[in-house]
N, C-alpha and C positions, 0 to 999 in steps of 0.2 A: 626388569619386570617390577611393577608396582607392588608394594607390600600390602597384603590384605589383612583386614581386621574384622573379627566377628563381634557383632553387637546384637542386643536383644531389645526390640521395641514392642511394647505392649504384649510381651510374651512370644513374639515372632522373632526368630533368629535369622539374621541376614548378614552376608559377607560383603564388605565394601572395601574400596581402596583407602588406604591411610590418608587422613585429612579431608575425607569426604564430609560434608556437613550433615548434621542429623536430619535436616529437612529432606535432603536428597536421599539419604539412607531409608527414610520412612517411605518415600515414594517407591523405592525399589521393593520395599516390603509390602506394598499395597495399602499403605496407610497415608491418608492425606491430612497434613497439618496445615491449618489455615494461615494465610499470610496476606499482608496488604502492601508491603513495601518491596518485597523480594522479586527480582527478575534475574534468572540464572545468568551469571557471568556479566551482568549489566549493573544491577543494583543489589548488592549484598551488604547492607549496612545495619540490619537489626534495629531499625528506627521505630517501627510501629508496635513492637512487642506483642503482636497477636500470635506469633508462632512459638511462644514460650513452652518449654517442656520441663519435666522433672527428671533429674538424673540421680541415680542412686549414689549416695556418698557426697553429693554436692548440695550445699545448703540452699542457695538461692536458685530460683527458676532461671533458665537460660534461654536465650533466643536461639532457636534451632537452626535458623538460616546462616548463622555466623559461628556456630560451635563446631570446630573440627574434631572428627573422631580419630584419636591417636592410639587408643587402646580399647580392649573389650570393656563395654559399659552396658548398664541396664537403664532403659529409658521408659518413662511413662508419658505418653503424649496427650492423654485425655483423662488423667486422674481427677478426682474431686478438687484437689488443690489447684491443678492446672486450669480446670474449667472455671473455677471461681475467679481466679486472677484474669483469665482470658476475657470473661464476661465483663469484668470491671474495666479492662482496657477498652473494649469496644463501646461500653456505655459512655465512657469519657469522650470518645471520639464522636459518638452520636449526640452528646450533650452540647457540642459546639457546632453541629452540622445543620444546615438547612434541610429539613426532612420533608420536603414536598414530594415524596416518592411517587405518588400516583400521577403527578404531572411532569415527572423528570424524564428526560430523554433516555436515561439509563435504567428506568424502571424494569425490574425482573432480570436485568443483566448488569447489576451493580454488585461489585465484589463486597463492598461494606454492607449493603443490604442483605446479601445472601449469607454472610458470616453471622450477622445479627440474627437472622432467621434460624440458621443451624444451631446457634447457642440458645435459642428459645427466649430471646430478650423481648419482653412485652412492655415493661415499664422501666423508666430511667430513675436510678436512685441519686443521680447527680444532675445538677443544673448548671450548665456552662454559659459563657457569654458568646452568643453567636455574632458573627460579623455582618455588616451591612454595606458591602462594597458593590457599587454598580457593575453590571455585566460589561465586559470589554468585548465589543463586537463591531468595531469600526473597520472591518475588513471583510473580504468576500469569502473567507475560508474557515476560520476557527473562532469559536466563542470561548472566552475564559471567564469562569465563575469562581472567584476566590472564596465565596461563601461555602463551597462544597469541597474545598482542598483539605486533605487530611495530612499534608506535609510528608508524604511518603517519599518524595524526591525522585520518583520514577521518571517524570518528564525531564527533570534536570539531568538525570543519568543518561537517558537515551539520546538526548539532544547533545550532550557533551562527549560522551564516550563512544557512541555509535556514529552519529551524524557529524560530530565535531563542529557544531554551529555555535554552541555556548550561549543560547538565548536566555536561559533560565539560571537564576542563582538565588541564594537565600538573602532576603532583606529583613532587617530588624532582628530582634532576639526574643526568646521565650514565647509567651502566648501571642506576641505580635508578629511572629515570624511569618513571612510570605515567600512562597517559591514563585518567583516572578521575573520578567524581564526588568532590566535596570530602570529605575524611576517609575515603576508600574506602567510602562508604556504598553500601548496596545500592540499586538503582534504585527500588525500592519505597519508599524512605525519602526520596526527593528530589522535586523538582517535575517529574520525567519525565512526559510526557504519554502514554507507552506506544505511540507511533506506530510504532516499529520501523524508522525510517529509518536509524538507526545499524547495524542488523542488515543491511540491504540494502547499505549502504556498506562494511561490513567485509570485507576480502579473505580473512580466515581464519575460524576458528570462535571467535574471541575474544568475539564476540557472536552469540547464536542465540536462536531462539524457545524458549520453555518448552514442551516437547512434551507432548501429551495423547493421541497416537495409541494408546499402549498401554492407557490406560483405555478407549478406544473399542473396541479389540480385545477386551478383557475383557468389555465389555458385549455385544458381538456373540456371544460364546460362551455367554452365559447364556440358557437356554431360557425362563426366566420373565420376560425382559425383551423389550419391544417397542421396537425401536430405529428412530427416525425421523431422517432426515438432511435437511438443507436446504442449498442452495448459493447463495452470493451471486452477483449478476448478473455481476460481473467474472470470476468463475472460468471461465466458458465461453469466455473469450477469452485466458486466460493458462495454463491447465493444460497445453495441448498443448506449450508451450515446454519443459517438463520432459522430454518424450519426443522432443525434437529437431525439433518442428514449427516452422514460421515464426512469428515474433512476431505476435500478433494473430490467429492461426488460430482460427476458430470451431469448438468441439468440443462443442456442447450435447448432441447425441445420444449421443456416446461417453461424456460425463461421466455421464449418467443410467445408461447401460449398465454402466459400471465400478462405480458405487456399488451397483447391484443385484447385480453379481457378488461384491462384497465381503460381501454378506449383510445389508444393511440391509432392514428390513421395509417401509419406505416411503421413496420418494425424491421430494422436492419441491424446486422452485426458490424461493428467497427472493424472487424477482421479484414473485410475487403479493403477498407481504407488503409489498414496496415500493409496489405499487398501493394497498394498505390504508393505508400511511403517507401516501401522497399524499391520499387521501380525508380523513384526519384533519387533515393539515397544511393542506390547501386550505381546509377549513371554518374552521380556526383563523385562517388569514390573513384570510378574509372577516370574521370576527368582530372582529378587531383593526382592520381597515380601517373598520369601523362603530363604532369607539370602545370596544370591549370588550377592553381589554388594551393593552399597550405596543407601540409601533412603534419601530424596525423589528422585524419578526419575524425571528429568527435560526434557521436550520435546526438540527436536533439529531440528524441521522442518523449523524454521525461521532463515535465515542466519544473519539478523540484530541483533536478540536477541543473537545468538551464539557469534557474534563479541563483543557485549556488555558484555557478560559474560567473554570473553577472556580478555577484558580490565579492567573491574571493579570488577569481582567476580571470579578470577582465582582459588581461593580455592574451588570453587564448580564445577570445570570442570569435576571431576570424577563422579559427579551426573548427568551430561548430558547424554542422550541417545546417543549411538554411531551411531545411524542411520543417514545416509545421508538424506538430504531433498528429497522429492519425485522426483523432476525433475532430480537430480543428479543420483538417483537410476535408473530412467528410461533411462537416457543417457547411463549408464554402461550396462544395459540389452539390449539396442538396438545394441550396438557394440559387444555384445557377443551372447547372446541367440538368438536374432532376426537375427543377421548376419548369424549365423550358419543355422538357419531354411531356410533362403532365399538364401543361397549360396553366400553371399556377403563377401567382405574383409573389415576389420576394416578401412583401409586407404581410402577406397572409400566412406565411409559413413560420411555425415555431419549431426550432430544433432543440431537442433534449438529448443529453448524453448521460448514460449510466456509467460511471467511472469508478475505479478502485481507489481514488485518492482525493484528498482535499486540495492538492496542488492544481488539479484540473479546474477547480472553481476559480482559483486565482488566474490561471491561464486564460480562461474564457473571458475574464474581465479586462485583460490587457488591451490597450487601445489599438494595437497593431493586428489584433485578431478579428478583422472584419474589413469592410469596404463600403464606401458610399452611404455610411450611416447605419448599415446592418451588421449585426454580430454574426460571426460564423456559427457559434453555438449560443443559444439564448439562455439555457439553464443546464447546469450540471448537478446531478444528484449522485450520491455515493451508493454503494451496494447496500449499506444499512438503510439509507432513505428509501430505496426501492423495496426492501423488505417491509418497511413500515407501510408503504402504499398498498402492497399486496394484502397485508393484514387488515388495513382500514377498509379495503374493498370486500372483505369477507371471502377471499379466494383461498381455497384449500390447496396450497401449492403442491404438496406431495401427491395429490390425487389428479393433477392435471395430465392431459394427454401431451404427447410430444408432437409439436407442430413445427413446420419449417419457417424460416425467415421469409420476408416478402422479397419479391423481385422488383427491379432488376439488380439489386445489390445483395441478393441472398446467397450467392456463391463466393466462397472464400477458400483459401488454401491452408494447409497445415502450417506453412510458414507464417501466415498471418496470426494463427492461434498462438504460436510460441512467443509472440511479442510480449505476452503477459508474464514471462519468466526471464530471469537474468540470463544473458547469453543468447536469448532468442533472436534479438534484433540482428546481431552480428551473423548468426548462422543463416537467417533468412536472406540477408543482403549478400552474403558470400555465395550462397546457392545461385542467386540470380547473376551476380557479377561473373561467376565462373561461366555460366551459359552465354552471357553477352560477349565475353572475351574469346571463348573457345568455339562459339557458334554451335554449341551442343549442351544439353543438360548434363549435370554431374550425376553419376550414380551416387546414391545416398551413402554408400560405403567408401566412395572415393575420397571424400573429405572426412577426416576423422575429428569429430568435435568432442570426443570424450574428455579431452584435457580441459575443455572450457566449461564443463559442468561440475557439479559437486557443491560442497558447502563452503569452500574457500571464498572469502570476500574479494580476493584479487586473483585473477587468473591471466596468464600470459602464454602465448603459443604462436606457432607459425602454421599458416595454411597455404597449401599449394594451389595456385590458380592456373596451373598449366605452365605458362611462360614466366609467371611472376610468383614469387614467395611473399606472402602477406604476413607481416608481423602484427599480431592483434593483441589487445588486452581488454579485459572485462572487469569492471568493478561494480559492486552493489552496496549501497550505503555510502553517504558522502564522506565519511571518515576514511573509507577505503579509496574513494576517488582521489583524495589528497595524495595517497601514496603513488598512484600512477601519474597524476598531473605534475607532481614534483619531479618525478623522473623525466618527464617530457621537458620541463624547464631546465633540467640539468643536462639535457642534450641526448638522452637515451632515444634511440630510434624506434618509432612505432608508425604503422600505416593507418591503422583503424582502431578506434577505441569506443567501446560501448560502456556507458555509465547509467546506472539506474539509481535514483535518489533513495529508494527504500530497500532495506535488506530483503533479498529474494526477488526483487523487481516488483512488478505490479501485483503479484499474488500476495505481497506483504504490504500493500499500500495502506495509507492512513484512513482510507474510507471503507476498508474491508470489514467483514464481521469480526467483532471482538469476542474472542473465546474467554469469557469471564465467568464470574460467579462460581459455580461448582465444578467447573472443568479444570482439572489439574494441568492440562496442557498450557494454561495461561501463564504459568511461571517460567516457561521457556518459549522460544519462538520457533521450535523445530517443526511445528505443524505446517509451516510454509512449504516445506519440501513435499508434503503430500499433494499440495495444490500444484506445484511445479510438475510433479510426475504425471498428474492428470492432464495437463496441457500437452505434455510430450506424447501421451497416449492418443490424444486427439490428432496430433500431427502424424503419428505413426500409422494411424488407420484412415487417414484422409486419402481420397482418390487423387486430389491435387496437393502436391507438396512444395510447389515452387511458384512464387508470386507471378512471374512473367508468363506462366501457363494459364492463368485465370482468364476464362473467356470474357467475363464481365469487365475485367480490367482492360483487356485488348480492345473491346468495343468502346469503352470510355475514351481511350486514346484515339481511336479511329474516328469517332463522331465528334469529339469535343476538344480534347487537349492537344492532339496532334502527335506529340512524342514527349518522352521525359525531358525536363528542363526546357520545354518550349516557352514561348513568351506567355502563353495563357497559364501554363503550369506555374511559372514563376510569380505571376500575378495573384493566383488563388492559393497556391499550395506552399509558398515559401515566405520567409519572414526575416526580420532583423532582430538584433539584441541590444540591450541597454546596459552599459556599465553602471553599477550601483556602488554606493559607499559600503565598505566592509563593516 
């Protein structure tokens, strides 16, 4: 049992485990100490000095995020001395910062801005030298603005320690230090996997998504364009956070209503395409289990993970499922099957996808994601971009009625919903694979998936498919993916592996709402589990819980695709991969 220590913070006594940081102890006491560089268990370096506190008997002020509590002490977190020094630190940061706050993409949700406001900083007593480095945006997914970097090293830490991509490092020294890819390369010229975790981690707008909402607005204004929007499963449990709702609030009906108010001609959930993906991938799994293809089958729904494999594990590309991700499948079906049903021409349709990550922007730009000169998906916008569109339109999101999605793609299963959380793809696919192999649906209690959920970044288990036992593995975050993939290369047997590029899966994607500013949840990433729980609640209360039972999916195969892995399915719904330099 861990040794406990009693400490007093601002007159409040709290008991914590020995070696707990002062910052974490303060949170337990209900006291929020501001910080700019700290991310729990990811970036604990005491670099920004904003979290300084006064400790009785210690002369110098100490960074609370890296000061371990080893004995009873008394701490002042907001004494006059602390506040004076903290203000000075923030003023120095602001003196070197490009302060176009009213036109900044992070306005109102910038941690530096909110800390300055909390400290009552109105004038700067110091004048620093601001940088003038051009924006780096020669890619389809992330904009890098070095003029707003405060050298907190969060992007470097999350890219190196969690994702293990190592895109960022420190260049130069002293005031000239830049946290950057080597040789100041644009991210599109590096082995960046486009996941956007650095964007989520950044406390300012030094990193942001490449916006496409203005192209979407232009499309909506054109009377000769038929604009169809689809929304990823996870959006329905994250969008509400932008409008002040509790983390994990389910806003499915309000989401559909808001998109209709924005002027989209049709509003569909990507969940149904997740059901289609499951049909294709479940049949692909069965084929490989029967000797037609390499095992283990690696899921291919996450474009960040796919790009990671292309860079770092090209020898396993033949193990990847050939299935496109759900939103790309849906884009292809909208411009073929749906266009034919509605008497529309491909060139008149604009497909928009609301997605949880910046990697989807990159994926939509891949040359193989389209045919005959048409893109599967024309524009990808993140959850954050959709939130901006709703605000720009003057829509009071919280007051909206709940409305259904449009038909014929408005019906989806609970299996499609859980795609947005780590472990969901494998569970959904195994549900359908069981039914296909055994000619009957599995009772939900028959397959015990408890071992594949939880907070662990790597999970391994065995699932009984009747005549077959399936050895499965799940990893989220590409640093964890390396653990599983190295085991595969060492010869350890697996049948089916799901990998999601972002911690937590799509609920933790790089395009999701940033809980910044005054929200103490920002310093840890635990809030992602609330979003995951919400998706599983949707599944639990769904009338349809298995993809192969979806009547709209059955109709699609009867009228157009024929059957999973048919010639038409392979033409529209499957793809190939490209080995890239590491």
